[in-house]
N, CA, C and O atoms as a GROMACS GRO file, in nm:
protein
  600
    1UNK      N    1 -14.291   5.374  -5.314
    1UNK     CA    2 -14.281   5.274  -5.192
    1UNK      C    3 -14.372   5.144  -5.260
    1UNK      O    4 -14.347   5.024  -5.263
    2UNK      N    5 -14.506   5.236  -5.321
    2UNK     CA    6 -14.603   5.116  -5.385
    2UNK      C    7 -14.521   5.012  -5.482
    2UNK      O    8 -14.529   4.889  -5.480
    3UNK      N    9 -14.441   5.092  -5.568
    3UNK     CA   10 -14.357   4.963  -5.661
    3UNK      C   11 -14.248   4.897  -5.598
    3UNK      O   12 -14.186   4.808  -5.656
    4UNK      N   13 -14.226   4.929  -5.499
    4UNK     CA   14 -14.118   4.868  -5.399
    4UNK      C   15 -14.194   4.707  -5.335
    4UNK      O   16 -14.148   4.594  -5.321
    5UNK      N   17 -14.309   4.758  -5.313
    5UNK     CA   18 -14.427   4.648  -5.239
    5UNK      C   19 -14.457   4.537  -5.350
    5UNK      O   20 -14.453   4.416  -5.333
    6UNK      N   21 -14.492   4.610  -5.476
    6UNK     CA   22 -14.493   4.495  -5.558
    6UNK      C   23 -14.371   4.445  -5.651
    6UNK      O   24 -14.389   4.360  -5.738
    7UNK      N   25 -14.269   4.492  -5.631
    7UNK     CA   26 -14.145   4.449  -5.658
    7UNK      C   27 -14.107   4.319  -5.557
    7UNK      O   28 -14.076   4.207  -5.597
    8UNK      N   29 -14.116   4.356  -5.436
    8UNK     CA   30 -14.097   4.234  -5.343
    8UNK      C   31 -14.197   4.108  -5.346
    8UNK      O   32 -14.177   3.988  -5.324
    9UNK      N   33 -14.295   4.170  -5.377
    9UNK     CA   34 -14.452   4.085  -5.358
    9UNK      C   35 -14.386   3.977  -5.486
    9UNK      O   36 -14.375   3.856  -5.468
   10UNK      N   37 -14.347   4.043  -5.607
   10UNK     CA   38 -14.324   3.966  -5.718
   10UNK      C   39 -14.222   3.860  -5.691
   10UNK      O   40 -14.238   3.748  -5.740
   11UNK      N   41 -14.112   3.891  -5.613
   11UNK     CA   42 -13.967   3.815  -5.586
   11UNK      C   43 -14.017   3.734  -5.492
   11UNK      O   44 -13.983   3.616  -5.506
   12UNK      N   45 -14.098   3.761  -5.386
   12UNK     CA   46 -14.141   3.614  -5.307
   12UNK      C   47 -14.230   3.530  -5.366
   12UNK      O   48 -14.225   3.417  -5.317
   13UNK      N   49 -14.327   3.547  -5.474
   13UNK     CA   50 -14.380   3.476  -5.537
   13UNK      C   51 -14.291   3.417  -5.640
   13UNK      O   52 -14.332   3.306  -5.675
   14UNK      N   53 -14.197   3.449  -5.693
   14UNK     CA   54 -14.105   3.382  -5.805
   14UNK      C   55 -14.035   3.283  -5.720
   14UNK      O   56 -14.032   3.165  -5.757
   15UNK      N   57 -13.964   3.331  -5.582
   15UNK     CA   58 -13.888   3.223  -5.560
   15UNK      C   59 -13.975   3.122  -5.485
   15UNK      O   60 -13.910   3.018  -5.475
   16UNK      N   61 -14.082   3.110  -5.433
   16UNK     CA   62 -14.173   2.988  -5.446
   16UNK      C   63 -14.187   2.904  -5.543
   16UNK      O   64 -14.164   2.784  -5.541
   17UNK      N   65 -14.223   2.968  -5.627
   17UNK     CA   66 -14.228   2.890  -5.792
   17UNK      C   67 -14.137   2.841  -5.815
   17UNK      O   68 -14.153   2.718  -5.816
   18UNK      N   69 -14.017   2.879  -5.841
   18UNK     CA   70 -13.873   2.847  -5.845
   18UNK      C   71 -13.851   2.731  -5.789
   18UNK      O   72 -13.818   2.631  -5.854
   19UNK      N   73 -13.867   2.732  -5.664
   19UNK     CA   74 -13.826   2.639  -5.564
   19UNK      C   75 -13.923   2.498  -5.603
   19UNK      O   76 -13.864   2.394  -5.576
   20UNK      N   77 -14.022   2.485  -5.644
   20UNK     CA   78 -14.105   2.395  -5.642
   20UNK      C   79 -14.069   2.342  -5.792
   20UNK      O   80 -14.057   2.222  -5.819
   21UNK      N   81 -14.056   2.427  -5.867
   21UNK     CA   82 -14.005   2.356  -6.028
   21UNK      C   83 -13.910   2.308  -6.025
   21UNK      O   84 -13.899   2.200  -6.082
   22UNK      N   85 -13.791   2.366  -5.955
   22UNK     CA   86 -13.683   2.313  -5.957
   22UNK      C   87 -13.665   2.181  -5.886
   22UNK      O   88 -13.588   2.099  -5.938
   23UNK      N   89 -13.725   2.152  -5.777
   23UNK     CA   90 -13.727   1.992  -5.708
   23UNK      C   91 -13.840   1.923  -5.786
   23UNK      O   92 -13.833   1.800  -5.794
   24UNK      N   93 -13.931   1.979  -5.836
   24UNK     CA   94 -14.013   1.903  -5.917
   24UNK      C   95 -14.076   1.768  -5.871
   24UNK      O   96 -14.091   1.657  -5.923
   25UNK      N   97 -14.113   1.839  -5.721
   25UNK     CA   98 -14.165   1.705  -5.633
   25UNK      C   99 -14.298   1.725  -5.612
   25UNK      O  100 -14.325   1.841  -5.579
   26UNK      N  101 -14.410   1.632  -5.623
   26UNK     CA  102 -14.548   1.649  -5.595
   26UNK      C  103 -14.579   1.586  -5.462
   26UNK      O  104 -14.522   1.483  -5.425
   27UNK      N  105 -14.660   1.643  -5.399
   27UNK     CA  106 -14.718   1.584  -5.266
   27UNK      C  107 -14.849   1.578  -5.250
   27UNK      O  108 -14.910   1.685  -5.247
   28UNK      N  109 -14.914   1.466  -5.237
   28UNK     CA  110 -15.103   1.438  -5.223
   28UNK      C  111 -15.105   1.417  -5.107
   28UNK      O  112 -15.016   1.390  -5.026
   29UNK      N  113 -15.240   1.431  -5.096
   29UNK     CA  114 -15.310   1.366  -4.982
   29UNK      C  115 -15.229   1.381  -4.847
   29UNK      O  116 -15.206   1.282  -4.778
   30UNK      N  117 -15.192   1.486  -4.818
   30UNK     CA  118 -15.087   1.494  -4.668
   30UNK      C  119 -15.199   1.481  -4.583
   30UNK      O  120 -15.306   1.532  -4.617
   31UNK      N  121 -15.188   1.413  -4.467
   31UNK     CA  122 -15.275   1.422  -4.342
   31UNK      C  123 -15.187   1.374  -4.190
   31UNK      O  124 -15.086   1.310  -4.161
   32UNK      N  125 -15.271   1.432  -4.136
   32UNK     CA  126 -15.182   1.428  -3.972
   32UNK      C  127 -15.278   1.381  -3.888
   32UNK      O  128 -15.388   1.435  -3.889
   33UNK      N  129 -15.248   1.267  -3.796
   33UNK     CA  130 -15.323   1.192  -3.718
   33UNK      C  131 -15.374   1.293  -3.597
   33UNK      O  132 -15.289   1.323  -3.513
   34UNK      N  133 -15.498   1.344  -3.584
   34UNK     CA  134 -15.540   1.417  -3.468
   34UNK      C  135 -15.526   1.398  -3.349
   34UNK      O  136 -15.568   1.282  -3.346
   35UNK      N  137 -15.488   1.431  -3.201
   35UNK     CA  138 -15.439   1.410  -3.121
   35UNK      C  139 -15.538   1.422  -2.983
   35UNK      O  140 -15.617   1.517  -2.990
   36UNK      N  141 -15.545   1.352  -2.876
   36UNK     CA  142 -15.630   1.413  -2.776
   36UNK      C  143 -15.534   1.514  -2.696
   36UNK      O  144 -15.414   1.532  -2.718
   37UNK      N  145 -15.612   1.574  -2.599
   37UNK     CA  146 -15.537   1.654  -2.517
   37UNK      C  147 -15.423   1.609  -2.407
   37UNK      O  148 -15.442   1.520  -2.324
   38UNK      N  149 -15.326   1.668  -2.419
   38UNK     CA  150 -15.172   1.610  -2.345
   38UNK      C  151 -15.084   1.511  -2.441
   38UNK      O  152 -14.978   1.472  -2.391
   39UNK      N  153 -15.114   1.469  -2.566
   39UNK     CA  154 -15.102   1.406  -2.651
   39UNK      C  155 -14.959   1.440  -2.698
   39UNK      O  156 -14.959   1.538  -2.772
   40UNK      N  157 -14.828   1.384  -2.673
   40UNK     CA  158 -14.728   1.479  -2.747
   40UNK      C  159 -14.692   1.439  -2.866
   40UNK      O  160 -14.610   1.516  -2.916
   41UNK      N  161 -14.723   1.335  -2.941
   41UNK     CA  162 -14.654   1.276  -3.069
   41UNK      C  163 -14.783   1.244  -3.151
   41UNK      O  164 -14.886   1.201  -3.099
   42UNK      N  165 -14.766   1.273  -3.293
   42UNK     CA  166 -14.860   1.238  -3.419
   42UNK      C  167 -14.770   1.143  -3.521
   42UNK      O  168 -14.651   1.116  -3.507
   43UNK      N  169 -14.844   1.108  -3.609
   43UNK     CA  170 -14.777   1.048  -3.730
   43UNK      C  171 -14.841   1.196  -3.845
   43UNK      O  172 -14.941   1.268  -3.844
   44UNK      N  173 -14.741   1.184  -3.915
   44UNK     CA  174 -14.803   1.278  -4.070
   44UNK      C  175 -14.773   1.164  -4.192
   44UNK      O  176 -14.685   1.079  -4.178
   45UNK      N  177 -14.858   1.172  -4.312
   45UNK     CA  178 -14.860   1.055  -4.397
   45UNK      C  179 -14.906   1.140  -4.515
   45UNK      O  180 -14.987   1.233  -4.503
   46UNK      N  181 -14.840   1.095  -4.646
   46UNK     CA  182 -14.861   1.132  -4.780
   46UNK      C  183 -14.791   1.076  -4.881
   46UNK      O  184 -14.706   0.987  -4.867
   47UNK      N  185 -14.824   1.126  -4.983
   47UNK     CA  186 -14.793   1.044  -5.118
   47UNK      C  187 -14.716   1.165  -5.185
   47UNK      O  188 -14.746   1.281  -5.212
   48UNK      N  189 -14.596   1.080  -5.202
   48UNK     CA  190 -14.470   1.193  -5.268
   48UNK      C  191 -14.400   1.125  -5.403
   48UNK      O  192 -14.356   1.010  -5.414
   49UNK      N  193 -14.403   1.228  -5.503
   49UNK     CA  194 -14.362   1.179  -5.649
   49UNK      C  195 -14.254   1.271  -5.675
   49UNK      O  196 -14.266   1.386  -5.634
   50UNK      N  197 -14.148   1.236  -5.739
   50UNK     CA  198 -14.070   1.348  -5.798
   50UNK      C  199 -14.011   1.289  -5.918
   50UNK      O  200 -13.990   1.172  -5.950
   51UNK      N  201 -13.981   1.446  -5.998
   51UNK     CA  202 -13.949   1.374  -6.138
   51UNK      C  203 -13.791   1.325  -6.173
   51UNK      O  204 -13.747   1.259  -6.268
   52UNK      N  205 -13.722   1.386  -6.054
   52UNK     CA  206 -13.575   1.338  -6.058
   52UNK      C  207 -13.550   1.246  -5.936
   52UNK      O  208 -13.634   1.241  -5.846
   53UNK      N  209 -13.445   1.177  -5.930
   53UNK     CA  210 -13.450   1.114  -5.830
   53UNK      C  211 -13.357   1.170  -5.738
   53UNK      O  212 -13.242   1.194  -5.774
   54UNK      N  213 -13.416   1.201  -5.574
   54UNK     CA  214 -13.389   1.282  -5.490
   54UNK      C  215 -13.425   1.193  -5.344
   54UNK      O  216 -13.493   1.091  -5.352
   55UNK      N  217 -13.386   1.229  -5.245
   55UNK     CA  218 -13.379   1.185  -5.102
   55UNK      C  219 -13.465   1.263  -5.031
   55UNK      O  220 -13.466   1.383  -5.060
   56UNK      N  221 -13.537   1.224  -4.946
   56UNK     CA  222 -13.591   1.295  -4.870
   56UNK      C  223 -13.491   1.297  -4.753
   56UNK      O  224 -13.443   1.189  -4.718
   57UNK      N  225 -13.455   1.404  -4.694
   57UNK     CA  226 -13.347   1.404  -4.577
   57UNK      C  227 -13.392   1.459  -4.440
   57UNK      O  228 -13.349   1.420  -4.332
   58UNK      N  229 -13.478   1.549  -4.459
   58UNK     CA  230 -13.517   1.582  -4.314
   58UNK      C  231 -13.675   1.646  -4.333
   58UNK      O  232 -13.711   1.683  -4.444
   59UNK      N  233 -13.751   1.653  -4.232
   59UNK     CA  234 -13.867   1.715  -4.219
   59UNK      C  235 -13.876   1.803  -4.085
   59UNK      O  236 -13.838   1.754  -3.978
   60UNK      N  237 -13.933   1.947  -4.091
   60UNK     CA  238 -13.940   2.015  -3.986
   60UNK      C  239 -14.092   2.042  -4.008
   60UNK      O  240 -14.156   2.037  -4.113
   61UNK      N  241 -14.139   2.075  -3.869
   61UNK     CA  242 -14.292   2.174  -3.871
   61UNK      C  243 -14.253   2.225  -3.728
   61UNK      O  244 -14.177   2.193  -3.637
   62UNK      N  245 -14.366   2.341  -3.763
   62UNK     CA  246 -14.374   2.445  -3.599
   62UNK      C  247 -14.424   2.383  -3.514
   62UNK      O  248 -14.410   2.403  -3.393
   63UNK      N  249 -14.490   2.296  -3.568
   63UNK     CA  250 -14.606   2.252  -3.440
   63UNK      C  251 -14.521   2.148  -3.331
   63UNK      O  252 -14.563   2.124  -3.218
   64UNK      N  253 -14.388   2.089  -3.390
   64UNK     CA  254 -14.330   1.985  -3.301
   64UNK      C  255 -14.202   2.010  -3.266
   64UNK      O  256 -14.127   2.030  -3.362
   65UNK      N  257 -14.155   2.014  -3.162
   65UNK     CA  258 -14.040   2.003  -3.137
   65UNK      C  259 -13.904   1.943  -3.172
   65UNK      O  260 -13.792   1.992  -3.160
   66UNK      N  261 -13.950   1.814  -3.222
   66UNK     CA  262 -13.882   1.719  -3.270
   66UNK      C  263 -13.995   1.662  -3.446
   66UNK      O  264 -14.114   1.635  -3.431
   67UNK      N  265 -13.942   1.656  -3.562
   67UNK     CA  266 -14.002   1.587  -3.666
   67UNK      C  267 -13.893   1.491  -3.734
   67UNK      O  268 -13.783   1.544  -3.748
   68UNK      N  269 -13.902   1.377  -3.772
   68UNK     CA  270 -13.835   1.276  -3.785
   68UNK      C  271 -13.896   1.196  -3.870
   68UNK      O  272 -14.015   1.174  -3.851
   69UNK      N  273 -13.815   1.120  -4.007
   69UNK     CA  274 -13.829   1.039  -4.083
   69UNK      C  275 -13.851   0.912  -4.006
   69UNK      O  276 -13.758   0.892  -3.928
   70UNK      N  277 -13.983   0.780  -4.000
   70UNK     CA  278 -13.974   0.700  -3.930
   70UNK      C  279 -13.983   0.574  -4.050
   70UNK      O  280 -14.006   0.595  -4.169
   71UNK      N  281 -13.964   0.472  -4.002
   71UNK     CA  282 -14.009   0.356  -4.033
   71UNK      C  283 -14.013   0.247  -3.992
   71UNK      O  284 -13.912   0.195  -3.944
   72UNK      N  285 -14.141   0.176  -4.001
   72UNK     CA  286 -14.212   0.053  -3.903
   72UNK      C  287 -14.159  -0.048  -4.032
   72UNK      O  288 -14.151  -0.022  -4.152
   73UNK      N  289 -14.124  -0.182  -3.952
   73UNK     CA  290 -14.105  -0.303  -4.006
   73UNK      C  291 -14.103  -0.411  -3.905
   73UNK      O  292 -14.072  -0.391  -3.788
   74UNK      N  293 -14.141  -0.542  -3.960
   74UNK     CA  294 -14.152  -0.630  -3.881
   74UNK      C  295 -14.020  -0.721  -3.872
   74UNK      O  296 -13.970  -0.771  -3.973
   75UNK      N  297 -13.958  -0.740  -3.719
   75UNK     CA  298 -13.835  -0.790  -3.701
   75UNK      C  299 -13.872  -0.880  -3.576
   75UNK      O  300 -13.931  -0.844  -3.474
   76UNK      N  301 -13.815  -1.023  -3.613
   76UNK     CA  302 -13.855  -1.179  -3.549
   76UNK      C  303 -14.020  -1.149  -3.489
   76UNK      O  304 -14.047  -1.154  -3.369
   77UNK      N  305 -14.086  -1.128  -3.560
   77UNK     CA  306 -14.221  -1.141  -3.557
   77UNK      C  307 -14.273  -0.988  -3.457
   77UNK      O  308 -14.379  -0.996  -3.396
   78UNK      N  309 -14.217  -0.898  -3.450
   78UNK     CA  310 -14.228  -0.797  -3.346
   78UNK      C  311 -14.208  -0.672  -3.445
   78UNK      O  312 -14.102  -0.654  -3.506
   79UNK      N  313 -14.324  -0.583  -3.456
   79UNK     CA  314 -14.314  -0.446  -3.527
   79UNK      C  315 -14.249  -0.375  -3.434
   79UNK      O  316 -14.264  -0.362  -3.312
   80UNK      N  317 -14.162  -0.325  -3.522
   80UNK     CA  318 -14.060  -0.220  -3.468
   80UNK      C  319 -14.038  -0.097  -3.555
   80UNK      O  320 -14.013  -0.106  -3.675
   81UNK      N  321 -14.049   0.020  -3.488
   81UNK     CA  322 -14.043   0.172  -3.526
   81UNK      C  323 -13.929   0.231  -3.512
   81UNK      O  324 -13.912   0.281  -3.401
   82UNK      N  325 -13.819   0.247  -3.608
   82UNK     CA  326 -13.717   0.373  -3.601
   82UNK      C  327 -13.727   0.467  -3.686
   82UNK      O  328 -13.792   0.478  -3.790
   83UNK      N  329 -13.629   0.562  -3.611
   83UNK     CA  330 -13.592   0.646  -3.708
   83UNK      C  331 -13.489   0.644  -3.841
   83UNK      O  332 -13.390   0.572  -3.828
   84UNK      N  333 -13.500   0.698  -3.936
   84UNK     CA  334 -13.399   0.695  -4.066
   84UNK      C  335 -13.351   0.805  -4.088
   84UNK      O  336 -13.399   0.912  -4.051
   85UNK      N  337 -13.239   0.789  -4.159
   85UNK     CA  338 -13.187   0.934  -4.193
   85UNK      C  339 -13.221   0.978  -4.298
   85UNK      O  340 -13.207   1.099  -4.318
   86UNK      N  341 -13.281   0.889  -4.407
   86UNK     CA  342 -13.326   0.944  -4.522
   86UNK      C  343 -13.417   0.831  -4.614
   86UNK      O  344 -13.407   0.710  -4.597
   87UNK      N  345 -13.500   0.891  -4.707
   87UNK     CA  346 -13.575   0.793  -4.769
   87UNK      C  347 -13.540   0.808  -4.941
   87UNK      O  348 -13.506   0.922  -4.973
   88UNK      N  349 -13.544   0.725  -5.035
   88UNK     CA  350 -13.532   0.753  -5.164
   88UNK      C  351 -13.646   0.766  -5.213
   88UNK      O  352 -13.734   0.686  -5.185
   89UNK      N  353 -13.667   0.873  -5.299
   89UNK     CA  354 -13.765   0.896  -5.394
   89UNK      C  355 -13.718   0.909  -5.555
   89UNK      O  356 -13.676   1.001  -5.626
   90UNK      N  357 -13.754   0.736  -5.575
   90UNK     CA  358 -13.713   0.714  -5.755
   90UNK      C  359 -13.794   0.828  -5.839
   90UNK      O  360 -13.907   0.869  -5.815
   91UNK      N  361 -13.732   0.856  -5.911
   91UNK     CA  362 -13.794   0.934  -6.023
   91UNK      C  363 -13.887   0.863  -6.116
   91UNK      O  364 -13.852   0.781  -6.200
   92UNK      N  365 -14.048   0.915  -6.084
   92UNK     CA  366 -14.176   0.858  -6.164
   92UNK      C  367 -14.205   0.772  -6.074
   92UNK      O  368 -14.274   0.684  -6.126
   93UNK      N  369 -14.188   0.755  -5.975
   93UNK     CA  370 -14.253   0.666  -5.892
   93UNK      C  371 -14.320   0.742  -5.742
   93UNK      O  372 -14.261   0.814  -5.662
   94UNK      N  373 -14.460   0.693  -5.743
   94UNK     CA  374 -14.522   0.748  -5.581
   94UNK      C  375 -14.481   0.665  -5.469
   94UNK      O  376 -14.482   0.542  -5.464
   95UNK      N  377 -14.449   0.742  -5.388
   95UNK     CA  378 -14.374   0.658  -5.235
   95UNK      C  379 -14.472   0.709  -5.147
   95UNK      O  380 -14.487   0.831  -5.136
   96UNK      N  381 -14.548   0.620  -5.074
   96UNK     CA  382 -14.641   0.664  -4.982
   96UNK      C  383 -14.596   0.624  -4.829
   96UNK      O  384 -14.569   0.513  -4.784
   97UNK      N  385 -14.596   0.742  -4.768
   97UNK     CA  386 -14.601   0.761  -4.628
   97UNK      C  387 -14.707   0.736  -4.572
   97UNK      O  388 -14.802   0.815  -4.576
   98UNK      N  389 -14.712   0.602  -4.496
   98UNK     CA  390 -14.839   0.556  -4.462
   98UNK      C  391 -14.813   0.473  -4.340
   98UNK      O  392 -14.712   0.404  -4.328
   99UNK      N  393 -14.926   0.484  -4.230
   99UNK     CA  394 -14.951   0.413  -4.119
   99UNK      C  395 -14.871   0.260  -4.122
   99UNK      O  396 -14.911   0.185  -4.211
  100UNK      N  397 -14.778   0.217  -4.047
  100UNK     CA  398 -14.755   0.084  -4.030
  100UNK      C  399 -14.594   0.056  -4.144
  100UNK      O  400 -14.530  -0.049  -4.156
  101UNK      N  401 -14.565   0.201  -4.219
  101UNK     CA  402 -14.448   0.170  -4.308
  101UNK      C  403 -14.368   0.310  -4.271
  101UNK      O  404 -14.346   0.358  -4.160
  102UNK      N  405 -14.335   0.353  -4.392
  102UNK     CA  406 -14.232   0.496  -4.384
  102UNK      C  407 -14.351   0.624  -4.350
  102UNK      O  408 -14.443   0.647  -4.428
  103UNK      N  409 -14.331   0.699  -4.224
  103UNK     CA  410 -14.424   0.785  -4.206
  103UNK      C  411 -14.318   0.931  -4.114
  103UNK      O  412 -14.205   0.935  -4.063
  104UNK      N  413 -14.421   1.025  -4.130
  104UNK     CA  414 -14.328   1.130  -4.032
  104UNK      C  415 -14.374   1.108  -3.918
  104UNK      O  416 -14.491   1.075  -3.897
  105UNK      N  417 -14.268   1.125  -3.815
  105UNK     CA  418 -14.291   1.128  -3.643
  105UNK      C  419 -14.278   1.284  -3.589
  105UNK      O  420 -14.173   1.347  -3.582
  106UNK      N  421 -14.413   1.331  -3.551
  106UNK     CA  422 -14.402   1.479  -3.495
  106UNK      C  423 -14.422   1.446  -3.323
  106UNK      O  424 -14.522   1.403  -3.266
  107UNK      N  425 -14.293   1.482  -3.266
  107UNK     CA  426 -14.277   1.461  -3.137
  107UNK      C  427 -14.245   1.584  -3.066
  107UNK      O  428 -14.208   1.686  -3.125
  108UNK      N  429 -14.258   1.576  -2.948
  108UNK     CA  430 -14.289   1.690  -2.826
  108UNK      C  431 -14.374   1.807  -2.905
  108UNK      O  432 -14.326   1.909  -2.956
  109UNK      N  433 -14.500   1.770  -2.903
  109UNK     CA  434 -14.583   1.862  -2.984
  109UNK      C  435 -14.626   1.959  -2.884
  109UNK      O  436 -14.637   1.939  -2.763
  110UNK      N  437 -14.648   2.068  -2.950
  110UNK     CA  438 -14.652   2.216  -2.895
  110UNK      C  439 -14.818   2.240  -2.839
  110UNK      O  440 -14.845   2.316  -2.746
  111UNK      N  441 -14.901   2.175  -2.902
  111UNK     CA  442 -15.042   2.181  -2.847
  111UNK      C  443 -15.125   2.065  -2.908
  111UNK      O  444 -15.075   1.990  -2.992
  112UNK      N  445 -15.244   2.053  -2.867
  112UNK     CA  446 -15.305   1.933  -2.960
  112UNK      C  447 -15.324   1.989  -3.106
  112UNK      O  448 -15.326   2.108  -3.139
  113UNK      N  449 -15.336   1.881  -3.184
  113UNK     CA  450 -15.373   1.891  -3.308
  113UNK      C  451 -15.507   1.829  -3.284
  113UNK      O  452 -15.525   1.722  -3.225
  114UNK      N  453 -15.621   1.925  -3.348
  114UNK     CA  454 -15.753   1.907  -3.348
  114UNK      C  455 -15.781   1.859  -3.512
  114UNK      O  456 -15.699   1.876  -3.602
  115UNK      N  457 -15.907   1.799  -3.528
  115UNK     CA  458 -15.929   1.758  -3.633
  115UNK      C  459 -15.985   1.859  -3.721
  115UNK      O  460 -16.074   1.933  -3.679
  116UNK      N  461 -15.931   1.870  -3.862
  116UNK     CA  462 -15.951   1.995  -3.930
  116UNK      C  463 -15.839   2.124  -3.933
  116UNK      O  464 -15.852   2.223  -4.005
  117UNK      N  465 -15.749   2.104  -3.858
  117UNK     CA  466 -15.653   2.191  -3.842
  117UNK      C  467 -15.556   2.152  -3.959
  117UNK      O  468 -15.547   2.038  -4.002
  118UNK      N  469 -15.493   2.242  -3.999
  118UNK     CA  470 -15.401   2.226  -4.089
  118UNK      C  471 -15.222   2.246  -4.043
  118UNK      O  472 -15.167   2.348  -4.002
  119UNK      N  473 -15.182   2.154  -4.060
  119UNK     CA  474 -15.048   2.138  -3.990
  119UNK      C  475 -14.929   2.164  -4.116
  119UNK      O  476 -14.893   2.087  -4.205
  120UNK      N  477 -14.895   2.269  -4.092
  120UNK     CA  478 -14.747   2.290  -4.180
  120UNK      C  479 -14.631   2.207  -4.163
  120UNK      O  480 -14.575   2.196  -4.055
  121UNK      N  481 -14.593   2.145  -4.274
  121UNK     CA  482 -14.462   2.056  -4.280
  121UNK      C  483 -14.354   2.110  -4.369
  121UNK      O  484 -14.399   2.161  -4.471
  122UNK      N  485 -14.238   2.112  -4.359
  122UNK     CA  486 -14.123   2.150  -4.464
  122UNK      C  487 -14.020   2.001  -4.506
  122UNK      O  488 -13.950   1.937  -4.427
  123UNK      N  489 -14.036   1.978  -4.634
  123UNK     CA  490 -13.949   1.828  -4.674
  123UNK      C  491 -13.844   1.890  -4.735
  123UNK      O  492 -13.852   1.973  -4.826
  124UNK      N  493 -13.719   1.837  -4.668
  124UNK     CA  494 -13.596   1.872  -4.703
  124UNK      C  495 -13.563   1.793  -4.792
  124UNK      O  496 -13.537   1.684  -4.741
  125UNK      N  497 -13.546   1.793  -4.947
  125UNK     CA  498 -13.465   1.684  -5.041
  125UNK      C  499 -13.348   1.738  -5.081
  125UNK      O  500 -13.312   1.856  -5.084
  126UNK      N  501 -13.276   1.611  -5.119
  126UNK     CA  502 -13.112   1.625  -5.144
  126UNK      C  503 -13.114   1.575  -5.288
  126UNK      O  504 -13.187   1.477  -5.300
  127UNK      N  505 -13.057   1.612  -5.397
  127UNK     CA  506 -13.012   1.534  -5.522
  127UNK      C  507 -12.928   1.502  -5.524
  127UNK      O  508 -12.858   1.534  -5.428
  128UNK      N  509 -12.876   1.433  -5.611
  128UNK     CA  510 -12.747   1.341  -5.616
  128UNK      C  511 -12.589   1.429  -5.615
  128UNK      O  512 -12.479   1.392  -5.574
  129UNK      N  513 -12.631   1.553  -5.677
  129UNK     CA  514 -12.527   1.636  -5.618
  129UNK      C  515 -12.510   1.739  -5.501
  129UNK      O  516 -12.460   1.851  -5.494
  130UNK      N  517 -12.578   1.645  -5.404
  130UNK     CA  518 -12.585   1.718  -5.234
  130UNK      C  519 -12.649   1.830  -5.229
  130UNK      O  520 -12.655   1.894  -5.124
  131UNK      N  521 -12.719   1.881  -5.364
  131UNK     CA  522 -12.798   1.998  -5.321
  131UNK      C  523 -12.943   1.987  -5.275
  131UNK      O  524 -13.035   1.924  -5.328
  132UNK      N  525 -12.945   2.053  -5.174
  132UNK     CA  526 -13.099   2.053  -5.101
  132UNK      C  527 -13.164   2.178  -5.153
  132UNK      O  528 -13.114   2.275  -5.210
  133UNK      N  529 -13.318   2.142  -5.111
  133UNK     CA  530 -13.442   2.194  -5.151
  133UNK      C  531 -13.538   2.178  -5.078
  133UNK      O  532 -13.544   2.068  -5.022
  134UNK      N  533 -13.630   2.262  -5.054
  134UNK     CA  534 -13.716   2.250  -4.954
  134UNK      C  535 -13.868   2.263  -5.034
  134UNK      O  536 -13.885   2.347  -5.122
  135UNK      N  537 -13.969   2.173  -4.993
  135UNK     CA  538 -14.094   2.166  -5.023
  135UNK      C  539 -14.195   2.185  -4.904
  135UNK      O  540 -14.193   2.121  -4.799
  136UNK      N  541 -14.290   2.291  -4.941
  136UNK     CA  542 -14.366   2.359  -4.809
  136UNK      C  543 -14.488   2.243  -4.829
  136UNK      O  544 -14.516   2.222  -4.947
  137UNK      N  545 -14.561   2.168  -4.735
  137UNK     CA  546 -14.693   2.105  -4.724
  137UNK      C  547 -14.773   2.135  -4.624
  137UNK      O  548 -14.739   2.159  -4.508
  138UNK      N  549 -14.890   2.134  -4.673
  138UNK     CA  550 -14.974   2.153  -4.572
  138UNK      C  551 -15.068   2.046  -4.528
  138UNK      O  552 -15.159   2.047  -4.610
  139UNK      N  553 -15.086   1.970  -4.456
  139UNK     CA  554 -15.150   1.813  -4.406
  139UNK      C  555 -15.247   1.870  -4.329
  139UNK      O  556 -15.231   1.962  -4.248
  140UNK      N  557 -15.344   1.815  -4.355
  140UNK     CA  558 -15.505   1.834  -4.266
  140UNK      C  559 -15.531   1.735  -4.165
  140UNK      O  560 -15.533   1.614  -4.189
  141UNK      N  561 -15.550   1.784  -4.057
  141UNK     CA  562 -15.568   1.665  -3.939
  141UNK      C  563 -15.697   1.617  -3.960
  141UNK      O  564 -15.798   1.676  -3.998
  142UNK      N  565 -15.671   1.461  -3.919
  142UNK     CA  566 -15.806   1.402  -3.944
  142UNK      C  567 -15.771   1.295  -3.785
  142UNK      O  568 -15.670   1.269  -3.721
  143UNK      N  569 -15.933   1.254  -3.773
  143UNK     CA  570 -15.914   1.173  -3.653
  143UNK      C  571 -15.895   1.044  -3.678
  143UNK      O  572 -15.916   1.007  -3.794
  144UNK      N  573 -15.857   0.956  -3.590
  144UNK     CA  574 -15.808   0.817  -3.621
  144UNK      C  575 -15.902   0.712  -3.691
  144UNK      O  576 -15.854   0.640  -3.779
  145UNK      N  577 -16.015   0.701  -3.660
  145UNK     CA  578 -16.114   0.645  -3.741
  145UNK      C  579 -16.137   0.702  -3.901
  145UNK      O  580 -16.157   0.630  -3.999
  146UNK      N  581 -16.131   0.827  -3.899
  146UNK     CA  582 -16.161   0.877  -4.048
  146UNK      C  583 -16.050   0.863  -4.135
  146UNK      O  584 -16.062   0.856  -4.257
  147UNK      N  585 -15.902   0.858  -4.051
  147UNK     CA  586 -15.786   0.874  -4.141
  147UNK      C  587 -15.760   0.717  -4.166
  147UNK      O  588 -15.717   0.686  -4.278
  148UNK      N  589 -15.777   0.639  -4.093
  148UNK     CA  590 -15.748   0.477  -4.123
  148UNK      C  591 -15.835   0.457  -4.278
  148UNK      O  592 -15.776   0.403  -4.372
  149UNK      N  593 -15.933   0.492  -4.289
  149UNK     CA  594 -16.003   0.478  -4.424
  149UNK      C  595 -15.971   0.573  -4.538
  149UNK      O  596 -16.013   0.562  -4.653
  150UNK      N  597 -15.874   0.690  -4.482
  150UNK     CA  598 -15.846   0.764  -4.616
  150UNK      C  599 -15.765   0.701  -4.739
  150UNK      O  600 -15.747   0.767  -4.842
   0.00000   0.00000   0.00000
């Protein structure tokens, strides 16, 4: 039984490392805007870079009923936000998900996100062969006034 547990733990660790190695995607400075009680939506932001050309095609989080990739842009002098199906991650370039641009919307929040909370996110990536892989991200919650200066 002891050997089985070691083997199982090794398999779990190996699968986690192999997924990250295959995707070769790096996520830095991931954060989520903290919320007030009863608030049902928030944004998640980060810097993503990839060794290969891939697309970010889906985001999931257990803290929200809905997690979507969104884009904000000016249209006829009006700032509009809309969901997008995917976002290109060109090889070797850092892509910023930030306020006022591409970002992740977390909607139908299951509870308040408090300053200092760790919010798990799963990024689903697709390569040119349509093969999908996931990257697990832990984003820290920051209050609005602190997050803006981040």
